[in-house]
VEXDREN-2710 file (C-alpha; in Angstrom, 1 decimal):
% VEXDREN-2710
k/r/px/py/pz
1/UNK/9.0/-76.3/26.2
2/UNK/7.5/-74.9/28.9
3/UNK/3.7/-75.0/30.0
4/UNK/2.8/-72.1/27.6
5/UNK/4.1/-74.3/24.7
6/UNK/6.8/-72.1/24.1
7/UNK/10.9/-73.0/23.8
8/UNK/13.4/-71.2/25.0
9/UNK/14.4/-70.1/22.0
10/UNK/11.5/-68.8/21.2
11/UNK/11.5/-64.9/21.5
12/UNK/8.5/-62.4/21.2
13/UNK/9.1/-58.4/21.3
14/UNK/7.3/-55.4/20.5
15/UNK/8.5/-52.3/20.4
16/UNK/7.0/-48.6/20.0
17/UNK/8.9/-46.1/18.9
18/UNK/8.1/-42.1/18.2
19/UNK/10.1/-40.0/16.0
20/UNK/9.9/-36.7/14.3
21/UNK/8.8/-37.0/10.2
22/UNK/5.7/-38.5/8.4
23/UNK/4.6/-42.5/7.6
24/UNK/6.0/-42.2/3.6
25/UNK/9.5/-41.4/5.0
26/UNK/9.6/-43.7/7.8
27/UNK/8.4/-46.2/5.5
28/UNK/11.0/-45.4/2.5
29/UNK/13.9/-46.1/5.3
30/UNK/12.9/-49.2/6.9
31/UNK/11.9/-50.5/3.5
32/UNK/14.8/-50.2/1.8
33/UNK/17.4/-53.3/3.7
34/UNK/20.1/-51.8/2.1
35/UNK/20.4/-48.6/3.8
36/UNK/20.3/-50.3/7.2
37/UNK/23.8/-50.5/7.6
38/UNK/24.6/-46.6/6.7
39/UNK/22.1/-45.3/9.1
40/UNK/21.8/-48.3/12.1
41/UNK/25.7/-49.0/12.1
42/UNK/25.8/-50.3/15.5
43/UNK/23.2/-53.2/14.9
44/UNK/23.7/-53.7/10.9
45/UNK/27.2/-54.4/10.3
46/UNK/26.7/-55.2/6.6
47/UNK/24.0/-56.0/4.2
48/UNK/24.5/-58.0/0.8
49/UNK/21.0/-57.3/-1.3
50/UNK/19.8/-60.4/-2.8
51/UNK/16.8/-59.7/-4.8
52/UNK/15.1/-56.1/-5.3
53/UNK/11.4/-57.8/-5.4
54/UNK/8.8/-56.1/-6.8
55/UNK/7.7/-52.5/-7.4
56/UNK/5.7/-52.2/-3.7
57/UNK/8.7/-54.2/-2.2
58/UNK/7.5/-58.0/-1.7
59/UNK/10.1/-59.9/-2.4
60/UNK/12.7/-58.2/-1.4
61/UNK/15.7/-59.5/0.2
62/UNK/19.0/-59.1/1.8
63/UNK/21.5/-61.2/3.5
64/UNK/22.3/-59.5/7.0
65/UNK/25.3/-59.6/9.5
66/UNK/24.2/-58.0/12.5
67/UNK/24.7/-57.4/16.4
68/UNK/23.6/-55.9/19.4
69/UNK/25.3/-54.9/22.4
70/UNK/26.8/-58.3/23.3
71/UNK/29.8/-59.6/21.8
72/UNK/28.3/-61.7/19.1
73/UNK/27.0/-61.4/15.9
74/UNK/24.0/-63.1/13.8
75/UNK/23.5/-63.8/10.3
76/UNK/20.3/-63.9/8.6
77/UNK/18.1/-63.0/5.2
78/UNK/15.8/-60.9/5.5
79/UNK/12.9/-60.9/3.1
80/UNK/9.8/-58.3/2.6
81/UNK/6.4/-60.6/2.3
82/UNK/3.6/-57.6/2.3
83/UNK/4.0/-54.5/0.4
84/UNK/5.9/-51.7/2.1
85/UNK/3.1/-49.1/2.6
86/UNK/3.1/-45.8/4.4
87/UNK/0.9/-48.3/7.2
88/UNK/3.7/-50.6/7.4
89/UNK/4.9/-54.1/6.1
90/UNK/5.9/-57.3/7.4
91/UNK/8.9/-59.6/6.9
92/UNK/10.6/-63.3/7.5
93/UNK/13.3/-63.9/9.1
94/UNK/15.7/-67.3/7.7
95/UNK/19.4/-68.2/9.4
96/UNK/20.9/-67.6/12.9
97/UNK/16.7/-66.3/13.3
98/UNK/13.8/-67.7/12.1
99/UNK/10.6/-65.8/12.2
100/UNK/8.6/-62.6/11.0
101/UNK/8.6/-59.1/12.0
102/UNK/6.0/-56.8/11.1
103/UNK/6.4/-52.6/11.1
104/UNK/3.3/-50.7/11.7
105/UNK/3.4/-47.1/11.2
106/UNK/0.7/-44.1/12.4
107/UNK/1.1/-40.5/11.9
108/UNK/0.5/-38.7/15.2
109/UNK/0.9/-34.8/14.0
110/UNK/4.3/-33.9/13.4
111/UNK/5.5/-37.5/14.5
112/UNK/5.2/-41.2/13.4
113/UNK/4.0/-43.9/15.7
114/UNK/6.2/-47.4/15.0
115/UNK/5.3/-50.6/16.4
116/UNK/7.8/-53.7/15.4
117/UNK/6.0/-57.0/16.7
118/UNK/9.1/-59.4/16.4
119/UNK/8.8/-62.9/16.7
120/UNK/11.7/-65.3/16.2
121/UNK/13.3/-68.5/17.3
122/UNK/17.3/-68.8/18.1
123/UNK/18.7/-71.1/15.6
124/UNK/22.3/-69.9/15.9
125/UNK/24.0/-72.8/18.2
126/UNK/25.3/-70.6/21.1
127/UNK/21.7/-69.3/21.3
128/UNK/20.2/-73.1/21.3
129/UNK/22.4/-73.9/23.8
130/UNK/22.3/-71.1/26.1
131/UNK/19.0/-69.8/26.0
132/UNK/17.8/-71.4/29.0
133/UNK/19.8/-69.5/30.9
134/UNK/20.5/-66.5/29.4
135/UNK/17.6/-65.9/27.2
136/UNK/16.9/-62.1/29.8
137/UNK/20.4/-61.0/28.3
138/UNK/19.1/-61.6/25.3
139/UNK/16.1/-59.9/25.6
140/UNK/18.2/-57.0/26.9
141/UNK/20.1/-57.5/24.3
142/UNK/17.6/-57.0/21.9
143/UNK/16.1/-54.1/23.7
144/UNK/19.6/-52.4/23.6
145/UNK/19.5/-52.8/19.5
146/UNK/16.2/-51.2/19.2
147/UNK/16.8/-48.3/21.3
148/UNK/19.8/-47.7/18.9
149/UNK/17.5/-48.0/16.2
150/UNK/15.1/-45.4/17.5
151/UNK/18.1/-42.7/18.1
152/UNK/19.4/-43.4/14.6
153/UNK/15.7/-43.7/12.9
154/UNK/15.4/-40.1/13.8
155/UNK/18.7/-38.9/13.5
156/UNK/18.4/-40.2/10.0
157/UNK/14.8/-38.4/9.2
158/UNK/16.7/-35.0/10.5
159/UNK/19.7/-35.9/8.1
160/UNK/17.0/-35.9/5.2
161/UNK/14.7/-32.9/6.4
162/UNK/18.0/-30.7/6.8
163/UNK/19.1/-31.7/3.2
164/UNK/22.5/-30.8/3.7
165/UNK/25.8/-32.7/4.3
166/UNK/26.3/-35.7/6.8
167/UNK/28.1/-33.0/9.0
168/UNK/24.7/-31.0/9.3
169/UNK/23.4/-33.8/11.9
170/UNK/25.4/-35.6/14.2
171/UNK/25.8/-39.5/13.5
172/UNK/24.3/-42.6/14.3
173/UNK/25.7/-44.7/17.4
174/UNK/28.6/-46.9/16.0
175/UNK/28.6/-51.0/17.0
176/UNK/29.9/-52.2/20.3
177/UNK/32.5/-54.2/20.8
178/UNK/34.1/-53.5/17.4
179/UNK/36.4/-56.5/17.2
180/UNK/34.2/-58.8/17.3
181/UNK/31.9/-56.7/14.5
182/UNK/35.6/-56.2/12.5
183/UNK/36.4/-60.1/12.3
184/UNK/32.9/-60.9/10.6
185/UNK/33.7/-58.0/8.1
186/UNK/36.8/-59.5/7.5
187/UNK/35.5/-63.4/6.9
188/UNK/32.6/-62.2/4.8
189/UNK/35.9/-60.5/2.3
190/UNK/37.7/-63.9/2.5
191/UNK/34.7/-65.5/1.2
192/UNK/33.5/-62.9/-1.4
193/UNK/37.4/-62.3/-2.9
END
């Protein structure tokens, strides 16, 4: 632990996005973990639903396989812990990351101001062992992933507004280091069947 009482494996990030759309549309998209791999494929490699949760989303669970720009992947479970509303919602992360996230949405004219407060500890052995040295790189990796998220969410909102086929709006950015990402997917297939 350092003088502030945090460990080198603890991370606290606040990300702010601004996208054209409505808070209802943003809540619908971000509150549906199953869709993450479709519209945010640069980060979400696979999503396996575990539990649908209640009508307001509480208890919704999904097993995630994610990555950033750096050539490593994370496996973790997302659980919605507060109702999904047009104002936001909260999640719990367990697995290679352990902690909480809170999305807040605020309508600002034709745009939505989105804030994500992500407070996690790295539990993946690679991250735990190297955090003391590479924490700035891991933080940059998170910022890269969130920038792809803003870009991909804006594209998904445009696609939904266009109401036509997926070819009317550019595809979201793909994952980096596809060989690393692909290895995890092949392993998933072997385990499942």
